[in-house]
A tleap script that builds the chain and sets N, CA, C and O, in Angstrom:
source leaprc.protein.ff14SB
mol = sequence {
  NMET LEU GLN GLU LYS ARG SER ALA PRO VAL
  ARG VAL PHE VAL VAL TRP GLU PRO VAL ILE
  LEU SER ASP TRP ASN ALA PRO THR ARG LYS
  ALA LEU SER ARG ILE PRO ASP SER ARG VAL
  ALA GLN PHE TRP ASP LYS LYS ARG SER LEU
  SER GLU LYS ILE ARG GLU THR ALA ARG ALA
  ALA PRO GLN HIE ILE LEU GLY GLN LYS ARG
  LEU LYS ASP ASP SER ILE VAL TRP ASP PHE
  VAL ALA VAL TYR PRO PRO GLY ILE LYS TRP
  ASP ARG SER PHE PRO GLU ALA LYS PHE ALA
  GLY ALA PRO VAL VAL ASP ALA ILE ALA GLU
  VAL ARG ASN ASN LEU PRO CASP
}
set mol.1.N position { 1.167 -1.283 -0.207 }
set mol.1.CA position { -0.201 -0.225 -0.119 }
set mol.1.C position { 0.614 1.334 -0.188 }
set mol.1.O position { 0.091 2.273 -0.789 }
set mol.2.N position { 1.889 1.460 0.473 }
set mol.2.CA position { 2.216 2.628 0.571 }
set mol.2.C position { 3.210 2.417 -0.657 }
set mol.2.O position { 3.500 3.559 -1.013 }
set mol.3.N position { 3.773 1.639 -1.354 }
set mol.3.CA position { 4.424 1.301 -2.576 }
set mol.3.C position { 4.090 2.174 -3.295 }
set mol.3.O position { 4.818 3.068 -3.727 }
set mol.4.N position { 2.542 1.961 -3.581 }
set mol.4.CA position { 0.863 2.249 -4.443 }
set mol.4.C position { 1.311 3.901 -3.973 }
set mol.4.O position { 2.207 4.590 -4.460 }
set mol.5.N position { 0.629 4.147 -3.184 }
set mol.5.CA position { 1.381 6.167 -2.120 }
set mol.5.C position { 2.137 6.315 -2.223 }
set mol.5.O position { 2.509 6.468 -1.060 }
set mol.6.N position { 3.228 6.487 -3.012 }
set mol.6.CA position { 4.391 6.806 -2.875 }
set mol.6.C position { 4.492 8.414 -2.390 }
set mol.6.O position { 5.156 9.027 -1.554 }
set mol.7.N position { 3.515 8.735 -3.331 }
set mol.7.CA position { 3.884 10.861 -2.912 }
set mol.7.C position { 2.589 11.270 -1.818 }
set mol.7.O position { 2.191 12.373 -1.444 }
set mol.8.N position { 2.203 10.107 -1.541 }
set mol.8.CA position { 1.417 10.410 -0.495 }
set mol.8.C position { 1.842 11.500 1.072 }
set mol.8.O position { 2.698 10.922 1.741 }
set mol.9.N position { 1.529 12.483 1.520 }
set mol.9.CA position { 2.523 13.177 3.010 }
set mol.9.C position { 1.376 11.945 3.797 }
set mol.9.O position { 0.330 12.332 4.317 }
set mol.10.N position { 1.741 10.592 3.775 }
set mol.10.CA position { 1.993 10.412 5.323 }
set mol.10.C position { 2.660 9.650 6.335 }
set mol.10.O position { 3.543 8.920 5.885 }
set mol.11.N position { 2.520 9.618 7.346 }
set mol.11.CA position { 4.141 9.357 8.299 }
set mol.11.C position { 2.570 7.667 9.045 }
set mol.11.O position { 1.393 7.554 9.387 }
set mol.12.N position { 3.615 6.988 8.889 }
set mol.12.CA position { 3.184 5.772 9.530 }
set mol.12.C position { 4.931 5.902 10.769 }
set mol.12.O position { 6.053 6.408 10.787 }
set mol.13.N position { 3.652 4.699 11.898 }
set mol.13.CA position { 4.039 4.522 12.941 }
set mol.13.C position { 3.255 2.630 12.966 }
set mol.13.O position { 2.167 2.073 12.822 }
set mol.14.N position { 4.955 2.239 13.301 }
set mol.14.CA position { 4.841 1.198 13.237 }
set mol.14.C position { 4.987 0.587 14.915 }
set mol.14.O position { 6.182 0.493 15.198 }
set mol.15.N position { 4.240 0.237 15.858 }
set mol.15.CA position { 4.514 -0.431 17.107 }
set mol.15.C position { 4.463 -1.898 17.004 }
set mol.15.O position { 3.417 -2.256 16.463 }
set mol.16.N position { 5.448 -3.131 17.431 }
set mol.16.CA position { 5.949 -4.070 17.259 }
set mol.16.C position { 5.528 -4.513 19.072 }
set mol.16.O position { 5.776 -3.655 19.919 }
set mol.17.N position { 5.052 -5.544 19.413 }
set mol.17.CA position { 4.877 -5.651 21.026 }
set mol.17.C position { 4.808 -7.243 21.295 }
set mol.17.O position { 4.077 -7.876 20.533 }
set mol.18.N position { 5.310 -7.761 22.031 }
set mol.18.CA position { 5.336 -9.207 21.722 }
set mol.18.C position { 3.811 -9.512 22.935 }
set mol.18.O position { 3.298 -9.248 24.022 }
set mol.19.N position { 3.669 -10.602 21.079 }
set mol.19.CA position { 2.048 -11.169 21.502 }
set mol.19.C position { 2.229 -12.977 21.387 }
set mol.19.O position { 2.088 -13.828 22.265 }
set mol.20.N position { 2.545 -13.097 20.132 }
set mol.20.CA position { 3.242 -14.432 20.299 }
set mol.20.C position { 4.496 -14.638 20.776 }
set mol.20.O position { 5.325 -13.732 20.864 }
set mol.21.N position { 4.794 -16.328 21.247 }
set mol.21.CA position { 5.928 -17.047 21.395 }
set mol.21.C position { 6.664 -16.625 21.089 }
set mol.21.O position { 7.531 -16.274 21.889 }
set mol.22.N position { 6.840 -16.290 19.164 }
set mol.22.CA position { 8.356 -16.065 18.336 }
set mol.22.C position { 7.736 -14.609 18.654 }
set mol.22.O position { 7.000 -14.252 17.734 }
set mol.23.N position { 7.849 -13.479 19.916 }
set mol.23.CA position { 7.587 -11.874 19.895 }
set mol.23.C position { 8.486 -11.492 21.474 }
set mol.23.O position { 8.703 -10.537 22.219 }
set mol.24.N position { 8.683 -12.436 21.389 }
set mol.24.CA position { 9.567 -11.761 22.904 }
set mol.24.C position { 10.590 -10.921 22.956 }
set mol.24.O position { 11.122 -10.462 23.966 }
set mol.25.N position { 10.917 -10.681 21.576 }
set mol.25.CA position { 12.440 -9.527 21.734 }
set mol.25.C position { 12.190 -9.134 20.652 }
set mol.25.O position { 11.453 -9.484 19.730 }
set mol.26.N position { 13.370 -7.811 20.982 }
set mol.26.CA position { 12.952 -7.052 19.962 }
set mol.26.C position { 12.937 -7.247 18.374 }
set mol.26.O position { 13.912 -7.665 17.749 }
set mol.27.N position { 12.082 -6.999 17.971 }
set mol.27.CA position { 12.451 -6.815 16.082 }
set mol.27.C position { 13.163 -6.940 15.779 }
set mol.27.O position { 13.986 -6.540 16.602 }
set mol.28.N position { 13.748 -7.419 14.717 }
set mol.28.CA position { 14.976 -7.574 14.397 }
set mol.28.C position { 15.217 -6.779 13.426 }
set mol.28.O position { 14.413 -5.861 13.587 }
set mol.29.N position { 15.995 -6.510 12.271 }
set mol.29.CA position { 16.466 -5.740 11.511 }
set mol.29.C position { 15.946 -6.641 10.475 }
set mol.29.O position { 15.648 -5.827 9.601 }
set mol.30.N position { 15.557 -8.142 9.875 }
set mol.30.CA position { 14.474 -8.545 8.767 }
set mol.30.C position { 13.705 -8.294 8.899 }
set mol.30.O position { 13.076 -7.726 8.007 }
set mol.31.N position { 13.006 -8.613 10.527 }
set mol.31.CA position { 12.082 -7.719 10.509 }
set mol.31.C position { 11.837 -5.998 10.146 }
set mol.31.O position { 10.919 -5.829 9.344 }
set mol.32.N position { 12.237 -5.256 10.422 }
set mol.32.CA position { 11.942 -4.414 10.595 }
set mol.32.C position { 12.250 -4.049 8.809 }
set mol.32.O position { 11.611 -3.245 8.132 }
set mol.33.N position { 12.903 -4.533 8.550 }
set mol.33.CA position { 13.637 -4.289 6.569 }
set mol.33.C position { 12.381 -4.010 6.278 }
set mol.33.O position { 11.992 -2.909 5.888 }
set mol.34.N position { 11.514 -5.239 6.496 }
set mol.34.CA position { 10.357 -5.755 6.073 }
set mol.34.C position { 9.119 -4.385 5.251 }
set mol.34.O position { 8.281 -4.841 4.473 }
set mol.35.N position { 9.124 -2.777 5.511 }
set mol.35.CA position { 8.368 -2.083 5.532 }
set mol.35.C position { 9.911 -0.365 5.512 }
set mol.35.O position { 10.372 0.637 6.058 }
set mol.36.N position { 9.941 -1.493 4.198 }
set mol.36.CA position { 11.442 0.213 3.609 }
set mol.36.C position { 11.011 1.379 3.579 }
set mol.36.O position { 11.777 2.031 2.870 }
set mol.37.N position { 10.075 2.097 4.022 }
set mol.37.CA position { 9.467 3.634 3.817 }
set mol.37.C position { 9.977 4.671 3.962 }
set mol.37.O position { 8.910 5.263 3.796 }
set mol.38.N position { 10.906 5.739 4.186 }
set mol.38.CA position { 11.401 6.779 4.921 }
set mol.38.C position { 10.057 6.918 5.601 }
set mol.38.O position { 9.929 5.817 6.135 }
set mol.39.N position { 8.935 7.658 5.906 }
set mol.39.CA position { 7.456 7.426 5.803 }
set mol.39.C position { 7.266 7.140 7.208 }
set mol.39.O position { 6.603 7.820 7.990 }
set mol.40.N position { 8.051 5.831 7.526 }
set mol.40.CA position { 7.817 4.709 8.191 }
set mol.40.C position { 8.327 4.862 9.791 }
set mol.40.O position { 8.225 3.746 10.302 }
set mol.41.N position { 8.691 5.556 10.483 }
set mol.41.CA position { 9.615 5.325 12.095 }
set mol.41.C position { 8.483 4.321 12.957 }
set mol.41.O position { 7.271 4.380 13.160 }
set mol.42.N position { 10.005 3.017 13.482 }
set mol.42.CA position { 9.315 1.810 13.996 }
set mol.42.C position { 9.601 1.771 15.009 }
set mol.42.O position { 10.640 2.375 15.277 }
set mol.43.N position { 8.815 1.002 16.243 }
set mol.43.CA position { 8.745 0.963 17.671 }
set mol.43.C position { 8.885 -0.299 18.271 }
set mol.43.O position { 8.039 -1.101 17.876 }
set mol.44.N position { 10.229 -1.030 19.665 }
set mol.44.CA position { 9.539 -1.367 19.973 }
set mol.44.C position { 8.857 -1.327 20.992 }
set mol.44.O position { 9.414 -0.612 21.826 }
set mol.45.N position { 7.924 -1.739 21.346 }
set mol.45.CA position { 6.796 -1.604 22.503 }
set mol.45.C position { 6.821 -2.497 24.048 }
set mol.45.O position { 5.848 -2.261 24.764 }
set mol.46.N position { 8.130 -3.759 24.750 }
set mol.46.CA position { 8.114 -4.328 25.368 }
set mol.46.C position { 7.000 -4.686 26.432 }
set mol.46.O position { 6.606 -5.749 26.910 }
set mol.47.N position { 6.650 -3.328 26.608 }
set mol.47.CA position { 5.798 -3.733 27.744 }
set mol.47.C position { 3.945 -3.216 27.364 }
set mol.47.O position { 3.004 -2.921 28.101 }
set mol.48.N position { 4.060 -3.286 26.277 }
set mol.48.CA position { 2.097 -3.469 25.705 }
set mol.48.C position { 1.908 -2.100 25.996 }
set mol.48.O position { 0.756 -2.025 26.423 }
set mol.49.N position { 2.480 -0.845 25.994 }
set mol.49.CA position { 1.996 0.101 26.531 }
set mol.49.C position { 1.256 0.881 25.397 }
set mol.49.O position { 0.405 1.480 26.055 }
set mol.50.N position { 1.075 1.217 24.171 }
set mol.50.CA position { 0.211 1.267 23.495 }
set mol.50.C position { -0.949 0.493 23.253 }
set mol.50.O position { -2.053 0.916 23.595 }
set mol.51.N position { -0.864 -0.136 22.933 }
set mol.51.CA position { -1.966 -1.637 23.043 }
set mol.51.C position { -2.636 -1.498 24.730 }
set mol.51.O position { -3.849 -1.700 24.667 }
set mol.52.N position { -2.099 -1.166 26.438 }
set mol.52.CA position { -2.908 -0.455 26.849 }
set mol.52.C position { -3.094 0.483 27.047 }
set mol.52.O position { -3.584 0.407 28.173 }
set mol.53.N position { -3.081 1.606 26.752 }
set mol.53.CA position { -3.745 3.216 26.093 }
set mol.53.C position { -5.418 2.904 25.328 }
set mol.53.O position { -6.590 3.234 25.510 }
set mol.54.N position { -4.332 1.787 24.094 }
set mol.54.CA position { -5.953 2.131 22.828 }
set mol.54.C position { -7.187 0.779 23.754 }
set mol.54.O position { -8.391 0.532 23.706 }
set mol.55.N position { -6.167 0.314 24.393 }
set mol.55.CA position { -8.173 -1.208 25.529 }
set mol.55.C position { -7.574 0.583 26.141 }
set mol.55.O position { -6.648 1.006 25.448 }
set mol.56.N position { -7.891 1.264 26.955 }
set mol.56.CA position { -8.172 2.043 27.865 }
set mol.56.C position { -9.549 2.942 27.662 }
set mol.56.O position { -10.455 3.264 28.431 }
set mol.57.N position { -9.199 3.265 25.870 }
set mol.57.CA position { -10.317 3.718 25.131 }
set mol.57.C position { -10.807 3.374 24.872 }
set mol.57.O position { -11.954 3.748 25.112 }
set mol.58.N position { -10.575 2.189 24.026 }
set mol.58.CA position { -11.216 1.278 23.470 }
set mol.58.C position { -12.399 0.838 24.604 }
set mol.58.O position { -13.485 0.488 24.142 }
set mol.59.N position { -12.211 0.847 26.138 }
set mol.59.CA position { -13.571 0.323 27.073 }
set mol.59.C position { -14.834 1.614 26.830 }
set mol.59.O position { -16.022 1.741 26.533 }
set mol.60.N position { -13.412 2.545 27.254 }
set mol.60.CA position { -14.489 3.914 27.534 }
set mol.60.C position { -15.138 4.546 26.298 }
set mol.60.O position { -15.657 5.604 26.655 }
set mol.61.N position { -15.327 4.320 24.941 }
set mol.61.CA position { -15.714 4.786 24.050 }
set mol.61.C position { -15.252 3.910 22.484 }
set mol.61.O position { -14.471 4.374 21.653 }
set mol.62.N position { -15.822 2.829 22.398 }
set mol.62.CA position { -15.490 1.257 21.723 }
set mol.62.C position { -15.695 1.708 20.300 }
set mol.62.O position { -14.947 1.295 19.414 }
set mol.63.N position { -16.836 2.670 20.014 }
set mol.63.CA position { -17.520 3.079 18.951 }
set mol.63.C position { -16.136 4.232 18.187 }
set mol.63.O position { -16.157 4.376 16.965 }
set mol.64.N position { -15.184 4.863 18.907 }
set mol.64.CA position { -13.909 5.626 18.703 }
set mol.64.C position { -12.671 5.097 18.065 }
set mol.64.O position { -11.852 5.520 17.249 }
set mol.65.N position { -12.876 3.890 18.829 }
set mol.65.CA position { -11.710 2.561 18.433 }
set mol.65.C position { -11.813 1.928 17.622 }
set mol.65.O position { -11.181 1.854 16.568 }
set mol.66.N position { -12.790 1.274 18.079 }
set mol.66.CA position { -12.838 -0.154 17.316 }
set mol.66.C position { -14.289 -0.492 16.412 }
set mol.66.O position { -14.671 -1.604 16.050 }
set mol.67.N position { -14.974 0.872 16.169 }
set mol.67.CA position { -16.684 0.473 15.188 }
set mol.67.C position { -17.860 -0.525 16.583 }
set mol.67.O position { -18.415 -0.194 17.630 }
set mol.68.N position { -17.775 -1.473 15.984 }
set mol.68.CA position { -18.712 -1.995 16.295 }
set mol.68.C position { -18.833 -3.225 16.929 }
set mol.68.O position { -19.814 -3.782 17.423 }
set mol.69.N position { -17.093 -3.716 16.783 }
set mol.69.CA position { -16.335 -4.838 17.345 }
set mol.69.C position { -16.195 -4.524 19.358 }
set mol.69.O position { -16.354 -3.396 19.826 }
set mol.70.N position { -15.882 -5.767 20.240 }
set mol.70.CA position { -15.661 -4.641 21.623 }
set mol.70.C position { -14.490 -5.355 22.051 }
set mol.70.O position { -14.065 -6.335 21.439 }
set mol.71.N position { -14.002 -4.924 23.002 }
set mol.71.CA position { -12.573 -5.976 23.608 }
set mol.71.C position { -13.005 -6.714 24.222 }
set mol.71.O position { -14.230 -6.586 24.235 }
set mol.72.N position { -12.441 -8.019 25.185 }
set mol.72.CA position { -12.329 -8.285 26.044 }
set mol.72.C position { -11.320 -7.610 27.361 }
set mol.72.O position { -10.263 -7.018 27.143 }
set mol.73.N position { -11.675 -7.753 28.196 }
set mol.73.CA position { -11.465 -6.953 29.270 }
set mol.73.C position { -9.792 -7.368 29.316 }
set mol.73.O position { -8.999 -6.531 29.747 }
set mol.74.N position { -9.350 -8.597 28.885 }
set mol.74.CA position { -7.222 -9.382 29.031 }
set mol.74.C position { -6.811 -8.720 27.678 }
set mol.74.O position { -5.654 -8.301 27.700 }
set mol.75.N position { -7.526 -8.513 26.428 }
set mol.75.CA position { -6.754 -8.233 25.278 }
set mol.75.C position { -5.791 -7.381 25.344 }
set mol.75.O position { -5.718 -6.351 26.013 }
set mol.76.N position { -4.725 -8.050 24.305 }
set mol.76.CA position { -3.907 -8.257 24.049 }
set mol.76.C position { -4.542 -6.620 22.697 }
set mol.76.O position { -5.531 -7.180 22.224 }
set mol.77.N position { -4.510 -5.535 22.153 }
set mol.77.CA position { -4.481 -4.838 21.415 }
set mol.77.C position { -2.946 -4.957 20.606 }
set mol.77.O position { -1.879 -4.613 21.114 }
set mol.78.N position { -3.174 -5.718 18.773 }
set mol.78.CA position { -2.485 -5.998 17.990 }
set mol.78.C position { -2.702 -6.002 16.467 }
set mol.78.O position { -3.896 -6.181 16.228 }
set mol.79.N position { -1.921 -5.859 15.301 }
set mol.79.CA position { -2.407 -5.671 14.399 }
set mol.79.C position { -4.174 -5.631 14.342 }
set mol.79.O position { -5.088 -6.441 14.187 }
set mol.80.N position { -3.997 -4.035 14.590 }
set mol.80.CA position { -4.446 -2.883 14.431 }
set mol.80.C position { -4.379 -1.781 13.876 }
set mol.80.O position { -3.824 -1.138 14.768 }
set mol.81.N position { -4.563 -0.953 12.905 }
set mol.81.CA position { -4.547 0.049 11.989 }
set mol.81.C position { -5.744 1.101 12.409 }
set mol.81.O position { -6.937 0.833 12.553 }
set mol.82.N position { -4.887 2.772 12.615 }
set mol.82.CA position { -6.272 3.835 12.689 }
set mol.82.C position { -5.524 4.594 11.827 }
set mol.82.O position { -4.321 4.374 11.684 }
set mol.83.N position { -6.170 5.570 11.163 }
set mol.83.CA position { -5.704 6.496 10.071 }
set mol.83.C position { -6.319 8.113 10.704 }
set mol.83.O position { -7.506 8.168 11.027 }
set mol.84.N position { -5.543 9.212 10.827 }
set mol.84.CA position { -6.460 9.795 11.812 }
set mol.84.C position { -5.989 10.911 10.365 }
set mol.84.O position { -5.273 10.360 9.528 }
set mol.85.N position { -6.307 12.145 10.138 }
set mol.85.CA position { -6.392 13.188 10.050 }
set mol.85.C position { -4.811 13.906 9.922 }
set mol.85.O position { -3.845 13.209 10.231 }
set mol.86.N position { -4.630 15.113 9.523 }
set mol.86.CA position { -3.431 15.483 9.718 }
set mol.86.C position { -3.359 16.595 10.798 }
set mol.86.O position { -4.363 17.305 10.851 }
set mol.87.N position { -2.496 16.838 11.550 }
set mol.87.CA position { -2.632 17.520 12.534 }
set mol.87.C position { -2.940 17.164 14.282 }
set mol.87.O position { -2.597 17.690 15.341 }
set mol.88.N position { -3.422 16.482 14.055 }
set mol.88.CA position { -4.334 15.024 15.148 }
set mol.88.C position { -2.984 15.632 16.474 }
set mol.88.O position { -1.855 15.770 16.002 }
set mol.89.N position { -3.081 15.814 17.344 }
set mol.89.CA position { -2.671 15.641 18.559 }
set mol.89.C position { -3.083 14.421 19.368 }
set mol.89.O position { -3.984 13.641 19.060 }
set mol.90.N position { -2.210 14.353 20.575 }
set mol.90.CA position { -2.042 12.901 20.949 }
set mol.90.C position { -1.861 13.406 22.208 }
set mol.90.O position { -0.889 14.053 22.600 }
set mol.91.N position { -3.133 12.986 23.014 }
set mol.91.CA position { -2.491 13.957 24.453 }
set mol.91.C position { -2.744 12.274 25.530 }
set mol.91.O position { -2.210 11.181 25.340 }
set mol.92.N position { -3.457 12.569 26.306 }
set mol.92.CA position { -3.563 10.769 27.752 }
set mol.92.C position { -4.358 10.493 26.860 }
set mol.92.O position { -3.539 10.426 25.942 }
set mol.93.N position { -5.662 10.199 26.220 }
set mol.93.CA position { -5.991 9.681 25.257 }
set mol.93.C position { -5.848 8.998 24.271 }
set mol.93.O position { -5.965 9.659 23.239 }
set mol.94.N position { -5.666 8.063 24.139 }
set mol.94.CA position { -5.615 7.227 22.047 }
set mol.94.C position { -6.770 8.138 21.629 }
set mol.94.O position { -7.961 7.980 21.897 }
set mol.95.N position { -6.243 9.048 20.975 }
set mol.95.CA position { -7.571 9.446 19.893 }
set mol.95.C position { -8.581 9.098 18.461 }
set mol.95.O position { -8.395 8.292 17.549 }
set mol.96.N position { -9.449 9.853 18.654 }
set mol.96.CA position { -10.159 9.056 17.865 }
set mol.96.C position { -10.103 9.853 16.419 }
set mol.96.O position { -10.123 11.046 16.114 }
set mol.97.N position { -10.003 8.296 15.483 }
set mol.97.CA position { -9.465 7.935 13.951 }
set mol.97.C position { -10.257 8.320 13.126 }
set mol.97.O position { -11.436 8.008 13.300 }
set mol.98.N position { -9.940 9.009 12.122 }
set mol.98.CA position { -10.940 8.764 10.951 }
set mol.98.C position { -11.286 7.413 10.722 }
set mol.98.O position { -12.456 7.091 10.933 }
set mol.99.N position { -10.299 6.376 10.242 }
set mol.99.CA position { -10.728 4.865 10.675 }
set mol.99.C position { -9.972 4.081 11.128 }
set mol.99.O position { -8.921 3.793 10.556 }
set mol.100.N position { -10.254 3.693 11.976 }
set mol.100.CA position { -9.425 2.069 12.474 }
set mol.100.C position { -10.053 0.718 12.337 }
set mol.100.O position { -11.163 0.601 11.816 }
set mol.101.N position { -9.433 -0.221 12.752 }
set mol.101.CA position { -10.265 -1.717 11.524 }
set mol.101.C position { -9.042 -2.861 12.251 }
set mol.101.O position { -8.351 -2.371 13.145 }
set mol.102.N position { -8.856 -3.927 11.983 }
set mol.102.CA position { -8.011 -5.169 12.482 }
set mol.102.C position { -8.756 -6.163 11.602 }
set mol.102.O position { -9.743 -6.100 10.868 }
set mol.103.N position { -8.110 -6.868 11.877 }
set mol.103.CA position { -6.808 -7.365 11.332 }
set mol.103.C position { -6.205 -6.287 10.032 }
set mol.103.O position { -6.977 -5.949 9.134 }
set mol.104.N position { -4.560 -5.745 10.061 }
set mol.104.CA position { -4.322 -4.850 9.398 }
set mol.104.C position { -4.528 -5.446 7.726 }
set mol.104.O position { -4.638 -4.715 6.742 }
set mol.105.N position { -4.545 -6.941 7.717 }
set mol.105.CA position { -4.596 -7.870 6.401 }
set mol.105.C position { -6.311 -7.389 5.491 }
set mol.105.O position { -6.345 -6.832 4.394 }
set mol.106.N position { -7.559 -7.792 6.315 }
set mol.106.CA position { -9.077 -7.235 6.355 }
set mol.106.C position { -9.117 -5.891 5.961 }
set mol.106.O position { -9.819 -5.653 4.978 }
set mol.107.N position { -8.436 -4.804 6.581 }
set mol.107.CA position { -8.419 -3.406 6.227 }
set mol.107.C position { -7.601 -2.230 5.961 }
set mol.107.O position { -7.471 -1.006 5.998 }
set mol.108.N position { -7.087 -3.481 5.642 }
set mol.108.CA position { -6.248 -2.718 4.321 }
set mol.108.C position { -6.690 -1.521 3.103 }
set mol.108.O position { -6.353 -0.338 3.049 }
set mol.109.N position { -7.395 -2.158 2.354 }
set mol.109.CA position { -8.553 -1.726 1.775 }
set mol.109.C position { -9.234 -0.073 2.307 }
set mol.109.O position { -9.469 1.004 1.758 }
set mol.110.N position { -9.323 -0.488 3.285 }
set mol.110.CA position { -10.231 0.574 3.843 }
set mol.110.C position { -9.115 1.438 4.450 }
set mol.110.O position { -9.508 2.156 5.370 }
set mol.111.N position { -7.443 1.553 4.054 }
set mol.111.CA position { -7.091 2.154 5.042 }
set mol.111.C position { -6.596 3.610 3.575 }
set mol.111.O position { -6.555 4.838 3.499 }
set mol.112.N position { -6.317 2.370 2.662 }
set mol.112.CA position { -5.789 2.878 1.268 }
set mol.112.C position { -6.821 4.083 1.379 }
set mol.112.O position { -6.439 5.243 1.535 }
set mol.113.N position { -8.389 3.654 1.271 }
set mol.113.CA position { -9.307 4.313 0.307 }
set mol.113.C position { -9.546 6.234 1.760 }
set mol.113.O position { -10.381 7.135 1.841 }
set mol.114.N position { -8.437 5.926 2.416 }
set mol.114.CA position { -8.885 7.124 3.562 }
set mol.114.C position { -6.861 7.550 3.670 }
set mol.114.O position { -6.046 8.118 4.398 }
set mol.115.N position { -6.916 7.120 2.945 }
set mol.115.CA position { -5.310 7.711 2.802 }
set mol.115.C position { -5.131 8.693 2.231 }
set mol.115.O position { -4.668 8.129 1.240 }
set mol.116.N position { -5.064 10.268 1.832 }
set mol.116.CA position { -4.781 11.139 0.890 }
set mol.116.C position { -3.447 10.054 -0.797 }
set mol.116.O position { -2.664 9.106 -0.723 }
set mol.117.N position { -3.845 10.824 -1.817 }
set mol.117.CA position { -2.744 10.063 -2.595 }
set mol.117.C position { -1.725 11.178 -3.295 }
set mol.117.O position { -0.766 10.800 -3.969 }
savepdb mol mol.pdb
quit
């Protein structure tokens, strides 16, 4: 999708976190190289802090984060994508997205539709 939208003025944040057994260490260079785009910043979130922040916000206002889906209290938020308008500010809570979905592979068409050309 990023290759298709090469001139789109976007900034992408990829957050890696431990979810399955093979994830318990920070991503390798090989894993990080899967997304070779200068608009992408990648982070390792060993404690799943972002997942927890998304989960807190989703409990308070699920429609803003997950649409019709709901989280179990012990859920880890992963394989999740959100699109924000330019200039959005992140304060204490996870901001309302223009589009949010999961898993990424199922949401990618809608992400594509929500990005500028």
